[in-house]
MARNU-358656 format. One record per residue: residue in one letter; z, x, y of N, C-alpha, C, O in turn; residue number from 1. Coordinates in pm, whole numbers, plus 50000, padded with zeros to 5 digits. Layout:
# MARNU-358656
a | Z | X | Y | Z | X | Y | Z | X | Y | Z | X | Y | NUM
...
END
This chain:
# MARNU-358656
m | 48492 | 94199 | 69813 | 48536 | 94071 | 69856 | 48464 | 94025 | 69973 | 48444 | 94106 | 70063 | 1
a | 48423 | 93906 | 69984 | 48346 | 93853 | 70068 | 48413 | 93840 | 70189 | 48533 | 93809 | 70188 | 2
l | 48339 | 93862 | 70322 | 48391 | 93829 | 70446 | 48432 | 93681 | 70485 | 48365 | 93584 | 70451 | 3
t | 48545 | 93674 | 70558 | 48573 | 93537 | 70612 | 48511 | 93518 | 70737 | 48469 | 93610 | 70806 | 4
r | 48506 | 93376 | 70772 | 48446 | 93326 | 70895 | 48524 | 93420 | 71017 | 48459 | 93471 | 71108 | 5
d | 48674 | 93435 | 71006 | 48739 | 93481 | 71107 | 48699 | 93632 | 71128 | 48687 | 93679 | 71241 | 6
a | 48678 | 93703 | 71016 | 48646 | 93840 | 71006 | 48505 | 93862 | 71074 | 48479 | 93960 | 71145 | 7
i | 48419 | 93765 | 71045 | 48292 | 93789 | 71114 | 48311 | 93768 | 71249 | 48277 | 93860 | 71323 | 8
v | 48365 | 93657 | 71303 | 48374 | 93637 | 71451 | 48451 | 93749 | 71529 | 48428 | 93784 | 71645 | 9
k | 48541 | 93797 | 71449 | 48623 | 93911 | 71526 | 48571 | 94041 | 71542 | 48612 | 94126 | 71622 | 10
a | 48458 | 94054 | 71445 | 48389 | 94205 | 71413 | 48336 | 94252 | 71549 | 48279 | 94167 | 71617 | 11
q | 48346 | 94372 | 71595 | 48301 | 94435 | 71705 | 48166 | 94499 | 71675 | 48157 | 94620 | 71654 | 12
d | 48064 | 94419 | 71673 | 47935 | 94469 | 71628 | 47819 | 94515 | 71726 | 47711 | 94565 | 71693 | 13
i | 47866 | 94487 | 71853 | 47758 | 94511 | 71957 | 47769 | 94660 | 72010 | 47863 | 94689 | 72084 | 14
p | 47679 | 94752 | 71975 | 47697 | 94879 | 72005 | 47674 | 94899 | 72176 | 47632 | 94811 | 72251 | 15
t | 47709 | 95024 | 72211 | 47716 | 95049 | 72334 | 47684 | 95226 | 72344 | 47716 | 95309 | 72259 | 16
e | 47617 | 95250 | 72463 | 47576 | 95379 | 72478 | 47593 | 95432 | 72634 | 47551 | 95362 | 72726 | 17
l | 47649 | 95544 | 72655 | 47670 | 95603 | 72788 | 47531 | 95670 | 72788 | 47492 | 95740 | 72695 | 18
v | 47451 | 95641 | 72914 | 47318 | 95713 | 72925 | 47317 | 95771 | 73071 | 47333 | 95699 | 73169 | 19
p | 47298 | 95909 | 73079 | 47309 | 95990 | 73192 | 47163 | 95927 | 73285 | 47051 | 95903 | 73239 | 20
v | 47202 | 95915 | 73402 | 47071 | 95886 | 73492 | 47105 | 95964 | 73612 | 47169 | 95922 | 73708 | 21
p | 47052 | 96091 | 73597 | 47054 | 96181 | 73715 | 46993 | 96134 | 73839 | 47040 | 96168 | 73947 | 22
e | 46875 | 96049 | 73829 | 46804 | 96011 | 73945 | 46890 | 95904 | 74029 | 46870 | 95884 | 74149 | 23
w | 46982 | 95840 | 73957 | 47083 | 95730 | 74030 | 47211 | 95804 | 74048 | 47305 | 95736 | 74088 | 24
g | 47234 | 95933 | 74024 | 47357 | 95992 | 74047 | 47489 | 95954 | 73963 | 47604 | 95944 | 74006 | 25
g | 47443 | 95935 | 73828 | 47551 | 95925 | 73752 | 47506 | 95865 | 73604 | 47396 | 95892 | 73555 | 26
d | 47606 | 95780 | 73538 | 47556 | 95746 | 73399 | 47572 | 95574 | 73409 | 47635 | 95510 | 73494 | 27
v | 47506 | 95533 | 73313 | 47527 | 95376 | 73294 | 47545 | 95354 | 73152 | 47505 | 95436 | 73069 | 28
v | 47610 | 95236 | 73119 | 47652 | 95196 | 73001 | 47537 | 95074 | 72945 | 47515 | 94968 | 73003 | 29
v | 47479 | 95116 | 72832 | 47379 | 95020 | 72791 | 47440 | 94951 | 72670 | 47497 | 95026 | 72592 | 30
r | 47439 | 94820 | 72641 | 47497 | 94761 | 72526 | 47365 | 94699 | 72453 | 47258 | 94689 | 72514 | 31
g | 47379 | 94665 | 72334 | 47282 | 94606 | 72265 | 47291 | 94436 | 72303 | 47385 | 94394 | 72369 | 32
l | 47201 | 94361 | 72261 | 47200 | 94235 | 72302 | 47268 | 94151 | 72196 | 47261 | 94183 | 72077 | 33
t | 47343 | 94030 | 72244 | 47389 | 93956 | 72148 | 47256 | 93862 | 72077 | 47139 | 93868 | 72114 | 34
g | 47300 | 93789 | 71985 | 47191 | 93708 | 71924 | 47157 | 93601 | 72033 | 47037 | 93593 | 72062 | 35
d | 47237 | 93525 | 72092 | 47174 | 93445 | 72202 | 47101 | 93508 | 72303 | 47001 | 93447 | 72344 | 36
e | 47134 | 93637 | 72363 | 47068 | 93694 | 72445 | 46939 | 93759 | 72394 | 46847 | 93793 | 72469 | 37
l | 46937 | 93772 | 72284 | 46805 | 93833 | 72199 | 46686 | 93725 | 72208 | 46568 | 93746 | 72235 | 38
d | 46754 | 93598 | 72178 | 46650 | 93484 | 72179 | 46617 | 93445 | 72335 | 46506 | 93394 | 72351 | 39
e | 46683 | 93458 | 72430 | 46662 | 93440 | 72558 | 46573 | 93538 | 72593 | 46470 | 93500 | 72648 | 40
f | 46590 | 93673 | 72569 | 46505 | 93771 | 72618 | 46361 | 93754 | 72554 | 46262 | 93789 | 72618 | 41
q | 46350 | 93703 | 72435 | 46235 | 93694 | 72359 | 46155 | 93587 | 72401 | 46032 | 93586 | 72395 | 42
g | 46236 | 93486 | 72450 | 46173 | 93358 | 72503 | 46114 | 93362 | 72647 | 46025 | 93289 | 72689 | 43
s | 46187 | 93470 | 72721 | 46126 | 93505 | 72843 | 46008 | 93584 | 72860 | 45951 | 93591 | 72969 | 44
i | 45964 | 93650 | 72749 | 45852 | 93732 | 72745 | 45737 | 93679 | 72666 | 45630 | 93740 | 72659 | 45
r | 45759 | 93568 | 72609 | 45660 | 93495 | 72509 | 45614 | 93359 | 72554 | 45693 | 93269 | 72580 | 46
q | 45483 | 93350 | 72563 | 45424 | 93214 | 72615 | 45323 | 93181 | 72504 | 45278 | 93271 | 72433 | 47
f | 45287 | 93059 | 72489 | 45180 | 93023 | 72414 | 45066 | 92965 | 72486 | 45078 | 92893 | 72585 | 48
r | 44947 | 93003 | 72426 | 44821 | 92958 | 72483 | 44735 | 92892 | 72396 | 44758 | 92914 | 72277 | 49
r | 44638 | 92815 | 72422 | 44547 | 92757 | 72319 | 44464 | 92885 | 72261 | 44437 | 92987 | 72324 | 50
s | 44432 | 92853 | 72127 | 44361 | 92956 | 72061 | 44218 | 92964 | 72102 | 44171 | 92870 | 72167 | 51
l | 44147 | 93061 | 72074 | 44026 | 93069 | 72118 | 43939 | 92984 | 72065 | 43840 | 92943 | 72126 | 52
d | 43972 | 92947 | 71929 | 43875 | 92852 | 71858 | 43936 | 92703 | 71891 | 43903 | 92609 | 71820 | 53
g | 44024 | 92686 | 72000 | 44072 | 92571 | 72053 | 44141 | 92470 | 71949 | 44150 | 92350 | 71973 | 54
k | 44184 | 92525 | 71840 | 44240 | 92449 | 71740 | 44392 | 92454 | 71703 | 44446 | 92397 | 71609 | 55
g | 44454 | 92537 | 71801 | 44607 | 92548 | 71799 | 44648 | 92628 | 71913 | 44581 | 92653 | 72013 | 56
m | 44776 | 92668 | 71884 | 44831 | 92769 | 71997 | 44861 | 92898 | 71943 | 44882 | 92906 | 71822 | 57
e | 44866 | 93011 | 72025 | 44896 | 93132 | 71975 | 44987 | 93213 | 72090 | 44971 | 93193 | 72211 | 58
p | 45073 | 93298 | 72041 | 45180 | 93334 | 72121 | 45103 | 93461 | 72204 | 45011 | 93526 | 72154 | 59
v | 45153 | 93483 | 72329 | 45098 | 93594 | 72406 | 45233 | 93657 | 72474 | 45317 | 93595 | 72541 | 60
l | 45233 | 93788 | 72442 | 45334 | 93873 | 72511 | 45306 | 93890 | 72655 | 45203 | 93940 | 72699 | 61
i | 45412 | 93843 | 72730 | 45397 | 93855 | 72879 | 45486 | 93988 | 72917 | 45609 | 93987 | 72917 | 62
q | 45410 | 94097 | 72948 | 45475 | 94210 | 72962 | 45518 | 94229 | 73117 | 45591 | 94324 | 73148 | 63
q | 45473 | 94143 | 73211 | 45507 | 94165 | 73342 | 45661 | 94160 | 73368 | 45704 | 94045 | 73371 | 64
g | 45745 | 94250 | 73387 | 45883 | 94245 | 73415 | 45966 | 94259 | 73286 | 46087 | 94237 | 73282 | 65
m | 45894 | 94297 | 73184 | 45984 | 94307 | 73057 | 46075 | 94400 | 73055 | 46177 | 94369 | 72995 | 66
h | 46072 | 94514 | 73106 | 46173 | 94622 | 73099 | 46284 | 94557 | 73189 | 46394 | 94544 | 73134 | 67
a | 46274 | 94520 | 73300 | 46381 | 94454 | 73377 | 46460 | 94353 | 73314 | 46583 | 94352 | 73316 | 68
k | 46374 | 94250 | 73248 | 46429 | 94145 | 73201 | 46527 | 94183 | 73083 | 46630 | 94117 | 73073 | 69
l | 46502 | 94285 | 72993 | 46592 | 94336 | 72897 | 46702 | 94400 | 72964 | 46817 | 94377 | 72927 | 70
l | 46672 | 94492 | 73079 | 46791 | 94572 | 73121 | 46893 | 94502 | 73200 | 47002 | 94558 | 73209 | 71
v | 46875 | 94379 | 73264 | 46956 | 94290 | 73308 | 47056 | 94252 | 73232 | 47171 | 94244 | 73275 | 72
k | 47018 | 94222 | 73098 | 47102 | 94168 | 73000 | 47195 | 94291 | 72930 | 47304 | 94268 | 72878 | 73
t | 47142 | 94408 | 72938 | 47222 | 94506 | 72864 | 47283 | 94626 | 72943 | 47338 | 94722 | 72890 | 74
l | 47266 | 94608 | 73064 | 47349 | 94724 | 73174 | 47475 | 94675 | 73205 | 47485 | 94587 | 73290 | 75
v | 47588 | 94726 | 73138 | 47705 | 94680 | 73172 | 47803 | 94786 | 73246 | 47773 | 94902 | 73272 | 76
d | 47916 | 94727 | 73273 | 48024 | 94823 | 73356 | 48129 | 94856 | 73228 | 48125 | 94800 | 73119 | 77
d | 48207 | 94943 | 73262 | 48301 | 94992 | 73165 | 48379 | 94897 | 73083 | 48420 | 94924 | 72970 | 78
n | 48401 | 94768 | 73152 | 48455 | 94660 | 73081 | 48367 | 94568 | 72997 | 48413 | 94470 | 72939 | 79
g | 48252 | 94600 | 72994 | 48147 | 94523 | 72922 | 48092 | 94414 | 72986 | 48028 | 94327 | 72926 | 80
e | 48119 | 94412 | 73134 | 48053 | 94300 | 73210 | 47920 | 94350 | 73260 | 47901 | 94465 | 73299 | 81
r | 47825 | 94249 | 73256 | 47696 | 94259 | 73298 | 47680 | 94298 | 73454 | 47737 | 94234 | 73542 | 82
l | 47594 | 94414 | 73479 | 47593 | 94461 | 73628 | 47478 | 94357 | 73706 | 47487 | 94334 | 73827 | 83
f | 47388 | 94308 | 73634 | 47288 | 94229 | 73691 | 47291 | 94094 | 73624 | 47320 | 94087 | 73504 | 84
m | 47262 | 93985 | 73695 | 47241 | 93867 | 73657 | 47090 | 93852 | 73630 | 47014 | 93925 | 73694 | 85
d | 47035 | 93760 | 73536 | 46894 | 93719 | 73522 | 46789 | 93723 | 73634 | 46675 | 93771 | 73629 | 86
n | 46850 | 93664 | 73732 | 46761 | 93627 | 73861 | 46752 | 93763 | 73944 | 46670 | 93771 | 74036 | 87
e | 46833 | 93866 | 73912 | 46797 | 93996 | 73983 | 46728 | 94077 | 73913 | 46740 | 94194 | 73949 | 88
a | 46654 | 94056 | 73820 | 46546 | 94141 | 73733 | 46450 | 94202 | 73830 | 46417 | 94319 | 73810 | 89
g | 46398 | 94131 | 73941 | 46323 | 94191 | 74037 | 46371 | 94304 | 74114 | 46297 | 94398 | 74145 | 90
e | 46494 | 94298 | 74148 | 46559 | 94415 | 74215 | 46551 | 94532 | 74128 | 46514 | 94642 | 74171 | 91
l | 46588 | 94509 | 73992 | 46597 | 94627 | 73900 | 46449 | 94678 | 73866 | 46418 | 94795 | 73843 | 92
g | 46376 | 94580 | 73869 | 46217 | 94624 | 73841 | 46174 | 94691 | 73958 | 46062 | 94740 | 73947 | 93
a | 46232 | 94707 | 74068 | 46162 | 94781 | 74162 | 46213 | 94935 | 74160 | 46160 | 95014 | 74239 | 94
k | 46314 | 94978 | 74072 | 46357 | 95098 | 74054 | 46253 | 95187 | 73991 | 46148 | 95134 | 73955 | 95
s | 46271 | 95311 | 73974 | 46191 | 95411 | 73914 | 46120 | 95365 | 73768 | 46203 | 95342 | 73679 | 96
g | 46032 | 95354 | 73745 | 45962 | 95317 | 73609 | 45995 | 95411 | 73492 | 45999 | 95372 | 73375 | 97
k | 46020 | 95545 | 73533 | 46058 | 95656 | 73447 | 46199 | 95625 | 73395 | 46217 | 95638 | 73274 | 98
v | 46305 | 95585 | 73475 | 46427 | 95561 | 73462 | 46431 | 95439 | 73374 | 46486 | 95440 | 73264 | 99
l | 46360 | 95318 | 73434 | 46370 | 95205 | 73342 | 46300 | 95207 | 73202 | 46347 | 95126 | 73121 | 100
e | 46213 | 95273 | 73167 | 46153 | 95320 | 73049 | 46231 | 95383 | 72971 | 46226 | 95360 | 72850 | 101
r | 46331 | 95488 | 73029 | 46424 | 95564 | 72941 | 46554 | 95456 | 72903 | 46608 | 95454 | 72793 | 102
l | 46582 | 95391 | 72990 | 46699 | 95270 | 72956 | 46638 | 95178 | 72867 | 46709 | 95147 | 72772 | 103
y | 46523 | 95123 | 72873 | 46465 | 95024 | 72808 | 46460 | 95065 | 72652 | 46480 | 94982 | 72564 | 104
d | 46432 | 95202 | 72626 | 46416 | 95251 | 72502 | 46569 | 95246 | 72439 | 46595 | 95199 | 72328 | 105
v | 46656 | 95296 | 72520 | 46779 | 95268 | 72454 | 46821 | 95127 | 72427 | 46863 | 95101 | 72314 | 106
a | 46815 | 95038 | 72514 | 46841 | 94907 | 72499 | 46772 | 94836 | 72376 | 46822 | 94755 | 72299 | 107
q | 46653 | 94884 | 72377 | 46574 | 94826 | 72269 | 46634 | 94864 | 72133 | 46664 | 94781 | 72047 | 108
r | 46652 | 95025 | 72119 | 46709 | 95060 | 71987 | 46846 | 94990 | 71959 | 46868 | 94943 | 71847 | 109
l | 46936 | 94982 | 72058 | 47096 | 94918 | 72019 | 47072 | 94766 | 71989 | 47158 | 94704 | 71927 | 110
s | 46959 | 94706 | 72033 | 46931 | 94564 | 72006 | 46852 | 94542 | 71877 | 46830 | 94426 | 71841 | 111
g | 46811 | 94638 | 71810 | 46745 | 94617 | 71688 | 46589 | 94581 | 71717 | 46523 | 94531 | 71625 | 112
l | 46536 | 94603 | 71833 | 46400 | 94580 | 71862 | 46330 | 94691 | 71853 | 46366 | 94797 | 71902 | 113
s | 46205 | 94670 | 71778 | 46132 | 94790 | 71727 | 45984 | 94752 | 71799 | 45969 | 94645 | 71859 | 114
e | 45900 | 94828 | 71789 | 45759 | 94814 | 71832 | 45706 | 94705 | 71714 | 45639 | 94609 | 71751 | 115
e | 45729 | 94720 | 71603 | 45685 | 94623 | 71498 | 45741 | 94475 | 71534 | 45666 | 94378 | 71525 | 116
e | 45860 | 94463 | 71570 | 45927 | 94326 | 71615 | 45847 | 94285 | 71743 | 45812 | 94167 | 71747 | 117
e | 45817 | 94351 | 71831 | 45743 | 94325 | 71952 | 45615 | 94266 | 71915 | 45580 | 94157 | 71961 | 118
e | 45536 | 94341 | 71822 | 45401 | 94293 | 71782 | 45414 | 94166 | 71700 | 45315 | 94093 | 71690 | 119
e | 45530 | 94131 | 71638 | 45567 | 94007 | 71564 | 45591 | 93891 | 71670 | 45568 | 93779 | 71625 | 120
m | 45625 | 93897 | 71781 | 45664 | 93837 | 71877 | 45540 | 93795 | 71948 | 45533 | 93683 | 71999 | 121
e | 45434 | 93886 | 71954 | 45286 | 93867 | 71983 | 45218 | 93776 | 71894 | 45116 | 93714 | 71924 | 122
g | 45278 | 93771 | 71780 | 45200 | 93681 | 71671 | 45139 | 93773 | 71552 | 45130 | 93736 | 71436 | 123
n | 45105 | 93879 | 71592 | 45079 | 93993 | 71512 | 44995 | 94101 | 71600 | 44962 | 94079 | 71717 | 124
s | 44968 | 94214 | 71532 | 44931 | 94334 | 71633 | 44788 | 94300 | 71682 | 44739 | 94369 | 71771 | 125
d | 44718 | 94197 | 71629 | 44580 | 94184 | 71688 | 44584 | 94078 | 71797 | 44477 | 94040 | 71845 | 126
a | 44697 | 94029 | 71837 | 44709 | 93940 | 71951 | 44694 | 94014 | 72085 | 44750 | 94123 | 72097 | 127
p | 44626 | 93965 | 72184 | 44618 | 94022 | 72297 | 44734 | 94014 | 72395 | 44803 | 93913 | 72399 | 128
t | 44755 | 94108 | 72468 | 44850 | 94095 | 72555 | 44819 | 94040 | 72691 | 44704 | 94039 | 72734 | 129
d | 44919 | 93996 | 72757 | 44881 | 93924 | 72895 | 44982 | 93967 | 73002 | 45102 | 93973 | 72976 | 130
t | 44939 | 93992 | 73108 | 45041 | 94015 | 73229 | 45066 | 93899 | 73323 | 45127 | 93923 | 73427 | 131
g | 45031 | 93792 | 73302 | 45046 | 93678 | 73381 | 45096 | 93551 | 73323 | 45124 | 93561 | 73203 | 132
a | 45115 | 93439 | 73376 | 45204 | 93343 | 73319 | 45093 | 93237 | 73273 | 45135 | 93131 | 73225 | 133
s | 44960 | 93256 | 73283 | 44859 | 93146 | 73270 | 44869 | 93112 | 73112 | 44901 | 93195 | 73027 | 134
t | 44839 | 92986 | 73090 | 44829 | 92933 | 72944 | 44687 | 92858 | 72950 | 44678 | 92751 | 72890 | 135
s | 44596 | 92900 | 73006 | 44458 | 92843 | 73011 | 44394 | 92884 | 72882 | 44442 | 92977 | 72816 | 136
s | 44295 | 92824 | 72847 | 44224 | 92842 | 72749 | 44083 | 92922 | 72780 | 43990 | 92913 | 72701 | 137
s | 44074 | 92986 | 72877 | 43972 | 93063 | 72922 | 43920 | 93164 | 72830 | 44011 | 93233 | 72785 | 138
p | 43798 | 93198 | 72785 | 43754 | 93304 | 72717 | 43808 | 93430 | 72761 | 43838 | 93452 | 72878 | 139
e | 43821 | 93517 | 72665 | 43845 | 93668 | 72698 | 43728 | 93729 | 72779 | 43614 | 93683 | 72770 | 140
p | 43756 | 93826 | 72855 | 43649 | 93892 | 72928 | 43561 | 93962 | 72826 | 43616 | 93991 | 72720 | 141
s | 43446 | 93991 | 72840 | 43370 | 94067 | 72735 | 43291 | 94165 | 72819 | 43289 | 94159 | 72942 | 142
d | 43223 | 94258 | 72744 | 43139 | 94368 | 72812 | 42974 | 94288 | 72797 | 42875 | 94353 | 72830 | 143
a | 42964 | 94174 | 72755 | 42834 | 94124 | 72764 | 42781 | 94122 | 72909 | 42861 | 94125 | 73003 | 144
p | 42648 | 94116 | 72929 | 42595 | 94092 | 73058 | 42648 | 93956 | 73099 | 42684 | 93868 | 73022 | 145
s | 42647 | 93949 | 73247 | 42666 | 93810 | 73305 | 42560 | 93716 | 73293 | 42450 | 93766 | 73271 | 146
p | 42566 | 93601 | 73301 | 42441 | 93496 | 73280 | 42328 | 93534 | 73373 | 42209 | 93519 | 73346 | 147
s | 42374 | 93585 | 73484 | 42264 | 93621 | 73580 | 42190 | 93739 | 73563 | 42103 | 93769 | 73645 | 148
s | 42211 | 93798 | 73483 | 42159 | 93951 | 73435 | 42094 | 93947 | 73306 | 42084 | 94053 | 73244 | 149
y | 42043 | 93822 | 73249 | 41982 | 93829 | 73129 | 41891 | 93690 | 73136 | 41895 | 93598 | 73218 | 150
d | 41811 | 93709 | 73024 | 41706 | 93596 | 73034 | 41778 | 93474 | 72971 | 41837 | 93496 | 72864 | 151
e | 41782 | 93338 | 73028 | 41857 | 93236 | 72990 | 41790 | 93171 | 72858 | 41848 | 93085 | 72793 | 152
s | 41675 | 93215 | 72829 | 41611 | 93160 | 72728 | 41642 | 93253 | 72583 | 41624 | 93218 | 72466 | 153
a | 41690 | 93370 | 72631 | 41738 | 93448 | 72504 | 41871 | 93385 | 72445 | 41953 | 93320 | 72510 | 154
p | 41880 | 93416 | 72305 | 42017 | 93371 | 72230 | 42125 | 93485 | 72295 | 42110 | 93605 | 72318 | 155
v | 42231 | 93401 | 72312 | 42364 | 93461 | 72332 | 42438 | 93491 | 72228 | 42452 | 93399 | 72148 | 156
s | 42507 | 93625 | 72195 | 42564 | 93658 | 72077 | 42727 | 93616 | 72111 | 42814 | 93632 | 72024 | 157
END
């Protein structure tokens, strides 16, 4: 028998997990993201920049603050209420990277995020990552010598 609308809406489908954090002196509850929160999170870590060929736009994964941006949405109290608001990600991001990485891994798993999905958010695994918010179309740095260190009449590859 197929599910009804009410059955779908009433289903308790967001998992939680109690995670020990001895560095903080106790345990925290991590829960998976809702669909809306997943969209917000993905939107907060993805920007678009002009492609190198200048013919379109390409997604760029913004990794700066990514752990804290996910965790502010997924750390909850015993009643399921968020411990942090989105604008408090900086405070959480100032905590131990080791702890944040451990909690991020749990939140990622509970939310159905995988490395493959993160690569898809980048556009594919060949897309470069970025740690800033620039959307300039500046060329990527290269290992080629700077213009002042080669003969200007020589062809440039």
